Every structure is written in structure tokens, then in C-alpha cells.
C-alpha positions as CSV (number, residue, x, y, z in Angstrom):
1,M,62.3,34.3,17.9
2,T,62.2,36.1,14.1
3,I,62.6,32.8,12.5
4,L,60.8,30.6,14.6
5,Y,57.8,33.4,13.4
6,Q,58.6,33.5,10.7
7,S,58.1,29.8,10.3
8,F,55.0,29.3,12.0
9,H,53.9,32.2,9.5
10,T,54.8,30.3,6.3
11,F,53.5,26.7,7.8
12,S,50.5,28.6,8.5
13,H,49.7,30.0,5.2
14,Q,50.9,27.0,2.8
15,H,48.4,25.0,5.2
16,S,46.0,27.5,5.8
17,Y,43.3,24.8,4.2
18,L,44.2,22.4,6.5
19,K,42.1,24.4,8.9
20,R,39.5,25.4,6.5
21,F,39.2,21.2,6.6
22,M,38.7,20.7,10.2
23,T,36.9,23.6,11.2
24,A,34.1,22.2,8.6
25,R,34.6,18.9,9.5
26,L,33.7,19.4,13.0
27,F,31.2,21.7,12.2
28,F,29.7,18.9,10.1
29,I,30.3,16.5,13.0
30,F,28.4,18.9,15.7
31,M,25.9,19.5,13.4
32,M,24.9,15.4,13.2
33,L,25.6,14.9,16.8
34,T,22.8,17.3,17.0
35,T,21.0,16.8,14.4
36,L,20.6,12.9,15.2
37,P,17.9,13.7,18.1
38,V,15.8,15.1,16.8
39,A,15.7,13.0,13.3
40,G,15.0,9.9,16.1
41,L,11.8,12.0,17.3
42,L,10.8,13.1,14.0
43,L,10.8,9.0,13.1
44,A,9.2,8.1,16.3
45,A,6.3,9.9,15.9
46,T,5.6,9.2,12.6
47,A,5.9,5.5,13.4
48,S,3.1,6.5,16.4
49,A,1.2,8.5,13.9
50,Q,0.6,5.5,11.8
51,F,-0.6,3.0,14.5
52,A,-3.1,5.3,15.3
53,A,-3.8,4.7,11.9
54,E,-4.0,1.7,11.6
55,L,-5.9,1.8,15.0
56,N,-8.2,4.1,13.4
57,N,-8.9,1.7,10.2
58,V,-9.5,-1.6,12.3
59,T,-11.9,0.2,13.9
60,Q,-13.7,1.8,11.2
61,A,-14.1,-1.9,9.5
62,V,-15.1,-3.6,12.5
63,N,-17.9,-1.2,13.3
64,Q,-18.9,-0.7,9.5
65,A,-19.0,-4.9,9.5
66,K,-20.9,-4.4,12.4
67,V,-19.0,-6.4,14.7
68,V,-20.2,-4.5,16.8
69,P,-23.0,-5.0,18.5
70,D,-23.2,-8.8,16.7
71,V,-20.3,-9.8,19.0
72,L,-19.4,-6.8,21.0
73,S,-21.1,-4.4,23.0
74,S,-17.8,-1.8,22.4
75,F,-14.5,-1.8,20.3
76,N,-11.7,0.5,21.6
77,P,-8.0,-1.3,20.6
78,R,-4.9,-1.2,21.6
79,A,-2.9,-3.1,19.6
80,L,-3.1,-4.9,16.4
81,L,-3.6,-8.0,15.8
82,N,-2.7,-10.1,12.5
83,V,-3.0,-13.3,11.1
84,T,-2.0,-15.1,8.2
85,F,-3.1,-18.5,6.8
86,N,-0.6,-21.0,5.0
87,A,-3.1,-23.7,3.7
88,T,-2.3,-22.6,0.3
89,Q,0.0,-19.8,0.1
90,A,0.6,-17.3,2.9
91,V,-2.0,-14.9,3.0
92,N,-2.7,-12.1,5.5
93,V,-6.3,-11.0,7.2
94,T,-7.4,-7.8,6.6
95,P,-10.1,-6.5,8.3
96,G,-12.7,-7.3,5.9
97,I,-11.0,-9.7,3.4
98,L,-12.6,-12.2,1.6
99,L,-11.1,-16.0,1.7
100,T,-11.5,-19.2,0.4
101,M,-12.2,-22.2,2.6
102,E,-9.1,-23.6,1.0
103,Q,-7.0,-20.5,2.2
104,T,-8.5,-21.1,5.4
105,A,-8.2,-24.5,6.4
106,Q,-5.5,-24.9,8.6
107,E,-4.9,-22.8,11.9
108,P,-3.3,-19.6,11.1
109,Q,-0.6,-17.9,13.2
110,F,-1.3,-15.0,15.2
111,F,1.3,-11.9,15.6
112,F,0.6,-9.1,18.2
113,L,1.6,-5.8,17.8
114,A,1.4,-2.9,20.5
115,N,2.8,-0.2,20.7
116,Q,4.6,-0.1,23.7
117,T,7.6,-2.5,25.0
118,I,5.2,-5.7,26.4
119,P,6.3,-7.3,29.8
120,A,7.9,-11.1,29.8
121,G,5.2,-13.0,31.0
122,I,2.3,-11.7,30.1
123,Q,-0.8,-14.4,28.3
124,Y,-3.5,-13.5,26.4
125,V,-6.5,-15.8,25.5
126,L,-7.3,-15.8,21.7
127,S,-10.7,-16.8,20.6
128,I,-12.5,-17.5,16.5
129,V,-16.5,-17.4,16.5
130,D,-18.9,-17.2,13.7
131,P,-21.6,-15.0,14.4
132,D,-23.5,-16.1,11.4
133,A,-24.5,-18.7,12.1
134,P,-26.1,-21.1,9.9
135,T,-26.2,-17.8,8.1
136,P,-26.3,-14.1,7.9
137,Q,-30.0,-14.4,7.5
138,N,-30.5,-17.0,10.1
139,T,-28.1,-17.3,12.9
140,S,-29.8,-19.7,15.5
141,I,-26.6,-21.4,16.2
142,S,-24.4,-18.5,16.5
143,Q,-21.9,-17.7,17.8
144,F,-20.3,-20.7,16.5
145,R,-17.1,-21.2,18.7
146,H,-14.1,-21.6,16.0
147,M,-11.2,-21.8,18.7
148,L,-10.5,-20.3,22.5
149,G,-7.5,-20.7,23.7
150,G,-5.4,-18.8,27.0
151,G,-1.7,-19.2,27.7
152,F,-0.8,-17.3,24.6
153,V,3.1,-15.2,24.8
154,I,4.6,-13.2,22.1
155,D,7.9,-13.9,20.8
156,N,9.7,-10.8,20.6
157,A,12.1,-10.7,17.8
158,T,9.3,-12.1,15.5
159,G,5.6,-10.6,17.4
160,M,4.1,-13.7,16.6
161,L,1.7,-15.8,19.1
162,T,2.2,-19.3,20.6
163,N,1.8,-21.3,23.1
164,N,2.0,-25.3,24.3
165,T,-1.2,-25.7,26.3
166,P,-4.5,-27.3,25.4
167,A,-6.5,-25.6,23.8
168,L,-10.7,-25.2,24.8
169,S,-11.4,-25.4,21.7
170,D,-8.9,-26.4,18.8
171,F,-9.4,-24.8,16.2
172,V,-12.0,-25.2,13.2
173,P,-11.7,-24.2,9.7
174,P,-14.7,-22.1,8.1
175,T,-17.6,-24.7,6.6
176,P,-20.3,-22.4,5.4
177,P,-23.1,-24.1,4.3
178,Q,-23.9,-24.4,0.1
179,G,-26.5,-22.0,0.0
180,S,-24.7,-19.6,2.7
181,D,-24.0,-16.0,2.2
182,P,-19.7,-15.4,3.6
183,H,-20.1,-15.5,7.2
184,R,-18.0,-13.0,9.4
185,Y,-15.1,-14.9,11.6
186,V,-13.7,-12.6,14.0
187,M,-10.4,-13.2,16.0
188,L,-9.9,-11.1,18.9
189,A,-6.8,-12.0,21.5
190,Y,-7.8,-10.1,25.1
191,L,-5.3,-9.9,28.3
192,Q,-5.6,-13.2,30.6
193,P,-6.5,-12.6,34.2
194,P,-4.9,-14.5,36.8
195,N,-6.8,-18.4,37.4
196,F,-8.4,-17.9,33.9
197,D,-7.6,-21.8,32.9
198,G,-9.8,-22.5,35.8
199,M,-12.7,-20.2,35.3
200,A,-13.1,-21.1,32.1
201,S,-12.5,-24.8,32.6
202,Q,-16.2,-24.2,34.0
203,F,-17.2,-22.6,31.2
204,V,-15.7,-24.1,27.9
205,N,-14.3,-27.6,27.5
206,A,-13.7,-31.0,25.0
207,S,-17.2,-31.8,25.6
208,T,-18.9,-28.7,25.1
209,D,-21.5,-27.5,22.7
210,R,-19.7,-25.2,20.0
211,Q,-23.0,-23.2,18.6
212,N,-23.9,-20.7,20.7
213,F,-21.9,-20.0,22.5
214,N,-21.5,-16.0,23.9
215,I,-17.6,-14.1,23.7
216,T,-18.9,-11.3,26.1
217,A,-20.4,-13.2,28.1
218,F,-18.0,-15.9,28.8
219,A,-15.1,-12.8,28.7
220,M,-17.1,-11.4,31.4
221,Q,-17.2,-14.9,33.6
222,T,-13.7,-15.3,32.8
223,N,-12.7,-10.9,34.1
224,L,-11.4,-11.1,30.4
225,S,-12.4,-7.2,30.3
226,E,-12.2,-5.9,26.8
227,P,-10.4,-7.2,23.6
228,L,-7.0,-5.8,23.2
229,A,-7.0,-6.4,18.8
230,A,-9.1,-7.5,16.5
231,N,-9.6,-8.8,13.2
232,F,-12.1,-10.5,11.0
233,F,-12.6,-12.4,7.6
234,F,-15.2,-13.4,5.4
235,T,-16.0,-16.5,4.3
236,G,-18.7,-18.0,1.8
237,P,-19.5,-21.9,0.3
238,S,-17.2,-23.1,-2.4
239,N,-18.1,-22.6,-5.7
240,S,-20.6,-19.6,-3.9
241,S,-21.4,-16.6,-5.3
242,G,-23.5,-15.1,-2.3
243,N,-23.7,-11.7,-1.6
244,A,-21.6,-10.9,1.6
245,S,-23.9,-8.0,3.0
246,S,-27.8,-8.7,3.8
247,S,-30.3,-6.8,5.7
248,G,-31.6,-8.4,9.6
249,T,-29.9,-9.2,12.6
250,G,-26.5,-10.0,12.4
251,S,-25.7,-8.7,8.5
252,A,-22.0,-9.1,7.0
253,A,-21.1,-5.4,5.6
254,S,-19.8,-6.2,1.6
255,P,-16.5,-7.5,2.2
256,S,-12.9,-5.7,1.3
257,G,-11.4,-7.5,-1.5
258,T,-8.8,-10.6,-1.2
259,S,-5.3,-10.0,-1.3
260,P,-2.6,-11.5,-3.7
261,A,-1.6,-15.1,-2.6
262,G,1.4,-14.6,-1.2
263,D,1.2,-11.0,0.0
264,T,3.1,-11.7,3.9
265,G,3.9,-7.7,3.2
266,N,1.8,-6.8,6.7
267,A,2.5,-9.9,8.1
268,V,3.2,-7.4,11.2
269,P,2.3,-4.0,10.2
270,G,4.5,-1.2,11.2
271,K,8.0,-3.3,10.7
272,Q,7.8,-1.1,8.0
273,I,8.3,1.8,9.8
274,L,11.3,0.5,12.2
275,G,12.8,-0.6,9.3
276,G,12.6,3.0,7.4
277,M,14.0,4.0,10.6
278,T,17.4,1.7,10.8
279,A,17.7,2.8,7.6
280,V,18.5,6.7,7.6
281,L,19.9,6.5,10.6
282,G,22.2,4.0,9.1
283,V,22.9,6.4,6.4
284,V,23.9,9.8,8.5
285,W,26.1,7.3,10.6
286,G,28.0,6.2,7.2
287,I,28.0,9.4,6.0
288,L,29.4,10.9,9.4
289,L,32.2,8.3,9.4
290,V,33.1,8.6,6.0
291,Q,33.6,12.3,6.9
292,L,36.3,11.2,9.6
């Protein structure tokens, strides 16, 4: 027994560093496992706060440009509608951006971002209207309906809204007349109610005049309720130096400026946050595996 005790004591003394090493590693693992959930909650809270800030920015821009009350009676968004034109180079529509007729010549791509999981099978209605036709100072034929369609669904991988059904009104690009100040082009996303197709065709079809349309009245007639999301841009006639701000009904606030061509960093805003969360968690797990 004495020999065994002495042998164990000698081994323990010679290898005390091993005990310290194992104790330190076990403590590290414990700390990582208890810290990860807290870090995840903090990152989720940060993402939620940024999403709320983006909604607030859109709301302020919509109100400043007098989309409320010129197009909508009120606006309380629950999601972000991100839009990209690809006619020349890809350009993202930030609320109030000034785009050229060339940039808006082709139908845009729409992306829908909500701060919650979207159930499968949910459909949406998209519209684009011009409340400044023929000019911001003379809105006698507004709203002009540039696009209206239902049956849009979300691609969960990209957030893009796509559909396979004919539009009520196919996309017509902006063509403000020479001499006009830039027009506002307002894009709205609605939750599509049951029987929308049957109701909508009573009011809008391929032969319906696009002039003097009223998206708010149409929404009431087809049970669309309030829009979930909105975006807008300005476009003026080619070679025009018109001012985007004017007084009177249908006046448009000054656009916020142009986006650098090819700037697609915000095609689906909020993915940067998710990417950051993934990167942080990846680094943490990498450290943990190295320590093991």
C-alpha cells in the first residue's frame, strides 16, 4: 500500500500541470456553453432594433414626400419592400432616390423582408402608382397605374417576390413629360385576401384606363386593408433639370439623391445582420473546437 501511495503521489506531482490544464479547459467549455445563448439573444435584439429603425426611416421618408396623404391616408409598415432595377446596372431603390428613365426602363425585382417567419402559401399584391401625372403641379390624370398584380409569393432563400399569374396591369416604365418636375413613383405591397382575383377583375383589367386610378379606393373595394410595406423613387424626364420639390396638391419633396450604379448591398436589408450573427457564432465555435 505504501508503495502504491508513493507512486500515485509522485505521478500526481509530476503531472500536476495536466490537472491544471484539464481544469482550465473544462472551465472554458462551461463558460462558452453558458455565454452562447446570451450572445445569441443580444444579437437577435440588435437585429430587431435595426429592423425597427429601418421601418422608421421608410415611414419618415413616405411622410416627408407627402405620399401620405397624396396616395395613402395613413402608413404603418410591418415589413420592408426592397426594390432593384436592372435596366442598365443594378440599382437599389432607397426611399426617395432619384432615378433616370433609363434606369427604370425595365420591370424591377421586389424583395419582401419581415421580422418574422412568413407562413408558406401567403400571397401578396403589388402596385406602382404615379400621383404626379401629368406634372406635380397639375395632377389631373393621377394616379397613373404603372403596375398592379396579385399572386406574388416569397422565395424564402432570397426574399424575392415572384408570381406565375397574369398581372392586372403589366409594368409600364416611367415617362414623365418634358418640362415636368420629377414624379414620385410609389410601390406598395398588400396581403392578398381570399377571392382577390374575382373582386379585382371587376375594377381593373387589361382594357381599364390607367389614368385617374385610386389605389386606396381599389384596396377598399377588394378588401386589401392597409399596405404592409412601401417604397418610392423619383424620376424626371430625360435631360431635365426640373426641381423635385414644389408647392400645391401632389407636391413632391426633394429626393434624397442617387445611388451609385451597381450598389446592391441592400438588395435584402437585414441579411448583413444575419451574416454578422453567423460569423460571430462561427468564430466562437471555432475557438471552442480548437480548445477541445
